[in-house]
C-alpha positions in Angstrom: 0.0 0.0 0.0 2.8 2.4 0.9 4.7 1.7 -2.2 1.7 2.3 -4.4 1.1 5.6 -2.6 4.7 6.7 -3.2 4.4 5.7 -6.9 1.2 7.7 -7.4 2.6 10.7 -5.5 5.7 10.7 -7.7 3.5 10.3 -10.8 1.4 13.4 -9.7 4.5 15.4 -9.1 6.0 14.5 -12.5 2.6 15.4 -14.1 2.7 18.8 -12.4 6.2 19.5 -13.6 5.0 18.4 -17.1 2.2 20.9 -16.9 4.5 23.7 -15.9 6.8 22.9 -18.8 3.9 22.7 -21.2 2.6 26.1 -20.1 6.1 27.5 -20.6 6.2 26.1 -24.1 2.7 27.3 -24.8 3.8 30.9 -23.9 6.9 30.6 -26.1 5.0 29.2 -29.1 2.3 31.9 -28.8 5.0 34.6 -28.6 6.6 33.1 -31.7 3.3 33.1 -33.6 2.7 36.8 -32.6 6.2 37.7 -33.8 5.9 35.9 -37.1 2.3 36.9 -37.8 1.3 40.3 -36.6 -1.9 40.5 -34.7 -4.9 41.5 -36.8 -8.7 41.1 -36.8 -8.3 37.5 -38.1 -6.0 36.4 -35.2 -8.8 34.4 -33.7 -8.5 31.9 -36.6 -4.8 31.6 -35.9 -5.5 30.8 -32.3 -8.1 28.1 -33.2 -5.6 26.7 -35.7 -2.9 26.6 -33.1 -5.3 24.8 -30.7 -6.3 22.3 -33.3 -2.7 21.4 -34.2 -1.7 21.1 -30.5 -4.8 18.9 -29.8 -4.0 16.7 -32.8 -0.4 16.3 -31.7 -1.4 15.4 -28.1 -4.0 12.9 -29.3 -1.4 11.2 -31.5 1.2 11.0 -28.8 -1.4 9.7 -26.3 -2.5 7.0 -28.8 1.1 6.0 -29.4 1.9 5.8 -25.7 -1.3 3.7 -25.0 -0.4 1.4 -27.8 3.2 1.1 -26.4 1.9 0.2 -22.9 -0.6 -2.3 -24.3 2.1 -3.9 -26.3 4.4 -4.2 -23.3 1.7 -5.6 -21.1 0.9 -8.5 -23.5 4.5 -9.7 -23.6 
């Protein structure tokens, strides 16, 4: 029981650090987009495009990792 609690706690801490790193990258990428494409009335579409691309990348990575875990558990 104690070992499982430690593993979960470490997992949550790592996830929190991942969130912080993700937010830092989010800010950096948004700044790069604003630098490369000056803000205009159509900037809302750029933000939606950015959100769609990031969502697609996250879904693909998640599917890959789930497939990897499933493959390892069947061995």
